[in-house]
KETORTOR-666658 format. One record per residue: residue number from 1; y, x, z of N, C-alpha, C in turn. Coordinates in steps of 0.05 Angstrom, whole numbers, plus 5000, padded with zeros to 4 digits. Example, Ala and Ser with C-alpha at 12.3 -4.5 7.8 and 13.67 -1.06 7.14 Angstrom:
<rs>
R pos  n_y  n_x  n_z ca_y ca_x ca_z  c_y  c_x  c_z
R   1 4886 5264 5156 4910 5246 5156 4934 5264 5156
R   2 4955 5257 5142 4979 5273 5143 5001 5258 5157
</rs>
This chain:
<rs>
R pos  n_y  n_x  n_z ca_y ca_x ca_z  c_y  c_x  c_z
R   1 4976 5017 5000 5000 5000 5000 5025 5017 5000
R   2 5043 5013 4982 5067 5028 4980 5086 5021 5003
R   3 5099 5041 5015 5118 5037 5036 5146 5037 5025
R   4 5160 5015 5029 5188 5014 5019 5205 5034 5034
R   5 5221 5049 5019 5238 5069 5032 5268 5062 5025
R   6 5285 5073 5042 5314 5069 5037 5329 5094 5045
R   7 5352 5098 5033 5366 5123 5037 5375 5126 5066
R   8 5382 5104 5080 5391 5107 5108 5368 5117 5125
R   9 5345 5106 5123 5322 5114 5139 5314 5143 5132
R  10 5315 5150 5107 5307 5177 5099 5326 5198 5111
R  11 5352 5192 5111 5371 5210 5123 5366 5214 5153
R  12 5361 5191 5166 5356 5193 5195 5331 5209 5200
R  13 5310 5205 5184 5285 5219 5189 5288 5249 5186
R  14 5304 5257 5166 5308 5286 5161 5323 5298 5185
R  15 5343 5284 5196 5357 5295 5219 5339 5296 5244
R  16 5323 5275 5248 5305 5275 5271 5285 5298 5269
R  17 5274 5301 5245 5253 5321 5241 5263 5349 5247
R  18 5287 5355 5238 5298 5381 5242 5304 5386 5272
R  19 5312 5365 5286 5319 5368 5315 5294 5369 5332
R  20 5275 5351 5326 5252 5348 5344 5231 5370 5340
R  21 5226 5378 5316 5204 5396 5311 5209 5424 5322
R  22 5234 5430 5329 5241 5456 5342 5239 5451 5372
R  23 5217 5440 5382 5215 5433 5410 5211 5458 5427
R  24 5218 5455 5453 5214 5476 5472 5188 5469 5488
R  25 5167 5485 5486 5143 5479 5501 5147 5477 5531
R  26 5168 5490 5541 5173 5490 5570 5181 5463 5580
R  27 5192 5447 5563 5202 5420 5571 5187 5398 5556
R  28 5163 5404 5547 5147 5385 5531 5121 5380 5545
R  29 5111 5355 5542 5085 5347 5553 5068 5335 5531
R  30 5042 5338 5533 5023 5326 5514 5012 5300 5527
R  31 5017 5278 5513 5007 5252 5522 4984 5243 5503
R  32 4960 5240 5514 4937 5233 5499 4929 5204 5505
R  33 4930 5187 5485 4928 5159 5489 4900 5149 5482
R  34 4886 5138 5502 4861 5122 5498 4839 5136 5483
R  35 4835 5161 5487 4812 5174 5475 4787 5168 5493
R  36 4779 5143 5492 4759 5133 5511 4734 5124 5497
R  37 4712 5124 5513 4686 5118 5501 4684 5091 5488
R  38 4697 5071 5499 4696 5044 5487 4707 5043 5459
R  39 4724 5063 5452 4736 5063 5426 4723 5083 5406
R  40 4704 5100 5417 4693 5121 5400 4662 5122 5400
R  41 4650 5118 5423 4621 5123 5425 4604 5099 5416
R  42 4581 5105 5407 4561 5084 5401 4557 5066 5425
R  43 4559 5040 5421 4556 5022 5443 4583 5014 5456
R  44 4604 5027 5447 4631 5020 5457 4639 4992 5449
R  45 4658 4981 5464 4666 4953 5460 4682 4949 5434
R  46 4698 4969 5426 4716 4967 5403 4717 4994 5389
R  47 4695 5001 5376 4694 5028 5364 4710 5030 5338
R  48 4727 5050 5337 4744 5055 5313 4728 5071 5293
R  49 4724 5059 5270 4708 5072 5249 4722 5099 5240
R  50 4706 5120 5241 4717 5146 5233 4733 5160 5254
R  51 4734 5148 5278 4752 5159 5299 4744 5187 5309
R  52 4718 5194 5306 4709 5220 5317 4722 5243 5302
R  53 4734 5237 5279 4748 5259 5264 4772 5269 5280
R  54 4780 5254 5300 4803 5263 5317 4794 5284 5338
R  55 4769 5288 5342 4760 5307 5363 4768 5336 5357
R  56 4762 5347 5334 4769 5376 5330 4799 5382 5332
R  57 4817 5365 5319 4845 5372 5323 4855 5369 5352
R  58 4843 5350 5367 4851 5348 5395 4841 5373 5410
R  59 4818 5383 5404 4808 5406 5418 4826 5430 5413
R  60 4836 5433 5388 4854 5455 5382 4880 5453 5396
R  61 4891 5429 5395 4918 5425 5408 4916 5428 5438
R  62 4895 5417 5450 4891 5420 5479 4890 5450 5487
R  63 4875 5465 5472 4873 5494 5479 4900 5508 5477
R  64 4915 5502 5456 4941 5515 5451 4961 5506 5472
R  65 4961 5480 5479 4980 5470 5499 4974 5482 5527
R  66 4949 5483 5534 4942 5494 5560 4948 5524 5562
R  67 4946 5538 5539 4951 5567 5539 4980 5573 5546
R  68 4998 5555 5541 5026 5559 5547 5035 5543 5572
R  69 5016 5531 5586 5022 5517 5610 5035 5490 5606
R  70 5031 5477 5583 5042 5451 5578 5027 5430 5594
R  71 5041 5412 5607 5026 5390 5621 5011 5373 5602
R  72 4986 5365 5610 4969 5348 5594 4965 5322 5610
R  73 4973 5300 5598 4970 5274 5611 4953 5255 5594
R  74 4934 5243 5607 4916 5224 5594 4925 5196 5601
R  75 4932 5181 5581 4941 5153 5585 4918 5135 5578
R  76 4904 5126 5599 4878 5113 5595 4879 5083 5602
R  77 4871 5067 5583 4868 5038 5588 4848 5034 5611
R  78 4855 5019 5631 4838 5015 5654 4843 4987 5665
R  79 4825 4968 5660 4831 4940 5663 4813 4926 5683
R  80 4824 4907 5698 4806 4890 5715 4793 4869 5698
R  81 4770 4858 5707 4755 4839 5691 4770 4814 5684
R  82 4790 4807 5700 4805 4782 5695 4832 4787 5682
R  83 4836 4811 5670 4862 4817 5658 4869 4797 5636
R  84 4894 4788 5636 4902 4769 5616 4902 4780 5588
R  85 4901 4807 5585 4899 4819 5559 4875 4809 5544
R  86 4854 4802 5559 4829 4793 5546 4832 4765 5533
R  87 4855 4752 5537 4860 4727 5522 4865 4733 5492
R  88 4873 4758 5487 4879 4766 5459 4859 4787 5448
R  89 4847 4803 5466 4830 4825 5457 4802 4822 5469
R  90 4782 4834 5457 4755 4835 5468 4756 4850 5495
R  91 4738 4843 5512 4736 4857 5538 4729 4886 5533
R  92 4744 4904 5544 4741 4933 5540 4753 4949 5562
R  93 4745 4974 5565 4757 4993 5584 4760 4981 5612
R  94 4739 4969 5622 4740 4959 5650 4742 4982 5669
R  95 4759 4979 5689 4764 5001 5708 4738 5010 5721
R  96 4733 5036 5721 4709 5047 5733 4684 5046 5715
R  97 4686 5035 5691 4663 5033 5674 4660 5057 5656
R  98 4636 5059 5644 4630 5080 5624 4650 5079 5602
R  99 4657 5056 5592 4675 5053 5569 4703 5063 5574
R 100 4711 5064 5599 4738 5072 5606 4741 5102 5610
R 101 4719 5117 5607 4719 5146 5610 4729 5160 5585
R 102 4742 5183 5588 4749 5199 5565 4724 5210 5552
R 103 4724 5211 5526 4700 5220 5511 4692 5248 5520
R 104 4666 5252 5520 4655 5277 5530 4665 5301 5514
R 105 4672 5297 5489 4680 5319 5471 4707 5331 5478
R 106 4723 5316 5494 4749 5326 5503 4748 5330 5533
R 107 4753 5354 5542 4750 5361 5570 4775 5355 5586
R 108 4773 5339 5607 4795 5335 5625 4793 5357 5647
R 109 4814 5373 5649 4813 5395 5669 4827 5387 5695
R 110 4822 5404 5715 4832 5398 5742 4862 5394 5743
R 111 4877 5409 5727 4906 5408 5728 4918 5385 5711
R 112 4901 5371 5696 4911 5349 5680 4918 5325 5698
R 113 4934 5307 5686 4943 5283 5700 4932 5258 5686
R 114 4919 5240 5700 4909 5216 5688 4927 5193 5697
R 115 4938 5178 5677 4955 5155 5682 4940 5130 5673
R 116 4929 5114 5691 4917 5088 5683 4939 5069 5673
R 117 4932 5053 5653 4951 5034 5642 4936 5008 5637
R 118 4951 4986 5639 4939 4959 5633 4951 4947 5608
R 119 4971 4959 5597 4982 4948 5572 4983 4970 5551
R 120 4993 4963 5528 4991 4982 5506 5007 5008 5511
R 121 5031 5005 5522 5048 5028 5527 5039 5043 5552
R 122 5039 5070 5550 5033 5086 5573 5055 5086 5594
R 123 5079 5076 5586 5102 5075 5604 5104 5049 5620
R 124 5092 5027 5609 5098 5001 5621 5084 4998 5648
R 125 5101 4996 5669 5092 4992 5696 5071 5013 5705
R 126 5076 5038 5697 5059 5060 5706 5077 5082 5718
R 127 5066 5103 5728 5081 5125 5740 5089 5146 5719
R 128 5085 5141 5693 5088 5162 5673 5117 5172 5672
R 129 5137 5155 5672 5164 5164 5669 5172 5182 5693
R 130 5166 5174 5717 5172 5190 5740 5157 5216 5740
R 131 5132 5216 5732 5116 5240 5731 5128 5261 5711
R 132 5138 5251 5688 5150 5269 5669 5177 5280 5679
R 133 5193 5262 5691 5220 5271 5700 5217 5291 5723
R 134 5197 5288 5740 5193 5307 5762 5188 5335 5751
R 135 5177 5336 5727 5170 5362 5715 5191 5372 5695
R 136 5214 5358 5693 5235 5367 5675 5228 5363 5645
R 137 5211 5344 5639 5203 5340 5611 5223 5323 5596
R 138 5231 5332 5572 5248 5316 5555 5236 5309 5528
R 139 5213 5321 5522 5199 5317 5497 5170 5311 5501
R 140 5159 5292 5486 5130 5286 5489 5117 5287 5462
R 141 5093 5298 5462 5076 5298 5438 5055 5276 5443
R 142 5054 5256 5426 5037 5232 5431 5015 5232 5411
R 143 4990 5232 5421 4967 5232 5403 4947 5209 5412
R 144 4927 5205 5396 4906 5186 5404 4904 5161 5387
R 145 4896 5139 5400 4891 5114 5385 4902 5090 5401
R 146 4907 5068 5385 4909 5070 5356 4938 5071 5349
R 147 4944 5083 5326 4972 5089 5318 4989 5064 5320
R 148 4979 5042 5310 4996 5018 5307 4997 5000 5331
R 149 4983 5008 5353 4984 4991 5377 4993 5008 5401
R 150 4974 5023 5414 4981 5037 5439 4998 5062 5434
R 151 4992 5076 5412 5009 5100 5406 5037 5091 5400
R 152 5040 5071 5383 5066 5061 5375 5082 5051 5399
R 153 5069 5035 5416 5082 5024 5439 5092 5046 5458
R 154 5076 5066 5461 5083 5088 5479 5107 5104 5467
R 155 5107 5108 5441 5129 5122 5428 5155 5105 5430
R 156 5153 5079 5426 5176 5062 5429 5189 5065 5456
R 157 5172 5063 5477 5183 5065 5504 5194 5093 5510
R 158 5181 5113 5499 5192 5141 5502 5220 5142 5491
R 159 5224 5131 5467 5250 5131 5454 5270 5115 5471
R 160 5262 5092 5481 5280 5075 5498 5288 5090 5523
R 161 5271 5107 5533 5276 5122 5558 5288 5149 5552
R 162 5296 5154 5527 5310 5178 5519 5294 5204 5519
R 163 5267 5201 5514 5251 5224 5508 5250 5228 5478
R 164 5247 5253 5470 5242 5259 5442 5211 5257 5438
R 165 5203 5243 5418 5174 5238 5414 5165 5250 5387
R 166 5144 5266 5389 5132 5278 5365 5104 5266 5362
R 167 5097 5258 5338 5071 5246 5333 5058 5262 5310
R 168 5037 5279 5316 5023 5293 5295 5005 5274 5280
R 169 5009 5271 5254 4995 5251 5239 4965 5255 5237
R 170 4956 5280 5241 4927 5285 5240 4914 5283 5268
R 171 4929 5274 5288 4917 5269 5314 4920 5240 5323
R 172 4926 5223 5304 4927 5194 5310 4913 5179 5288
R 173 4902 5156 5295 4889 5139 5275 4894 5110 5281
R 174 4899 5095 5259 4906 5067 5262 4881 5049 5255
R 175 4885 5023 5256 4863 5005 5250 4858 5002 5220
R 176 4876 5013 5203 4872 5013 5174 4890 5035 5162
R 177 4885 5044 5138 4903 5063 5125 4931 5052 5121
R 178 4933 5026 5115 4959 5013 5111 4975 5014 5138
R 179 4961 5007 5159 4975 5007 5185 4984 5035 5193
R 180 4967 5055 5187 4974 5082 5192 5000 5090 5178
R 181 5001 5084 5152 5024 5092 5136 5050 5078 5145
R 182 5048 5052 5149 5072 5037 5157 5082 5046 5185
R 183 5063 5049 5203 5071 5056 5231 5083 5083 5232
R 184 5071 5103 5219 5082 5130 5219 5110 5131 5206
R 185 5113 5115 5184 5140 5114 5172 5160 5103 5191
R 186 5153 5081 5205 5172 5069 5224 5179 5089 5247
R 187 5158 5102 5257 5163 5122 5278 5181 5144 5268
R 188 5176 5154 5245 5190 5177 5234 5219 5171 5228
R 189 5225 5145 5222 5253 5138 5214 5269 5126 5237
R 190 5256 5117 5258 5271 5102 5279 5265 5111 5307
R 191 5242 5123 5313 5235 5127 5341 5229 5156 5349
R 192 5223 5172 5330 5216 5200 5336 5212 5216 5311
R 193 5193 5233 5310 5188 5250 5287 5158 5253 5283
R 194 5149 5249 5258 5121 5253 5251 5118 5282 5243
R 195 5098 5295 5254 5093 5323 5248 5063 5328 5243
R 196 5054 5352 5246 5026 5358 5240 5015 5377 5261
R 197 4989 5379 5263 4977 5398 5281 4986 5427 5275
R 198 4986 5434 5250 4994 5462 5242 5022 5468 5251
R 199 5040 5449 5248 5068 5453 5256 5070 5457 5287
R 200 5055 5441 5302 5055 5444 5331 5043 5471 5339
R 201 5021 5478 5327 5008 5504 5334 5026 5527 5328
R 202 5041 5526 5307 5060 5548 5301 5079 5552 5323
R 203 5091 5531 5334 5110 5533 5356 5096 5543 5381
R 204 5073 5532 5387 5059 5540 5411 5049 5569 5410
R 205 5040 5578 5387 5031 5605 5384 5055 5625 5387
R 206 5078 5617 5376 5101 5633 5379 5109 5636 5408
R 207 5108 5614 5422 5114 5614 5451 5096 5633 5466
R 208 5070 5631 5460 5051 5648 5473 5056 5678 5467
R 209 5063 5683 5442 5068 5711 5434 5093 5722 5448
R 210 5113 5704 5452 5138 5712 5466 5134 5715 5496
R 211 5111 5705 5506 5107 5707 5535 5121 5685 5550
</rs>
């Protein structure tokens, strides 16, 4: 599906990209959204087709982020059995269940921070904003699933709260290719900047080399 473009949005996207992609790892945090077994593993409640392709790029980014001391935060759907969200969505990610666990292929380390959430955005009625501000964070790299629901909602709220948001297109996946294209375009022109794993690694490797 072709994405309609306009000169105003393109100008804004160029300005954002130039400003955001030169991020400072010292004031940046990695937010990983819903990389949970219910969305990826066989037997999960809402498995995203092809989603396991996100594992290798996440492994690379996690290693690079941790090497420079960047905070890693897992924004995990964690729901009670009577949550009103189930009026719209299938029952999934019940608190304390197998399906609400981070996939085994991505290691949660002792210094990482887990933020349970009950709605799409990782910021909505959670401790995420306070946790970031306590650490002097002004920029967030948002990855995970799905681009057009929980990732998008988290990026929106990051923008509303005056964080700079970077979304690497090869570390997020939507419910369809069309949704991926439209959502990334909207993020890139109005809420943050769409980037890539390679671009992020370049900045992080430079930081590590500089000490």
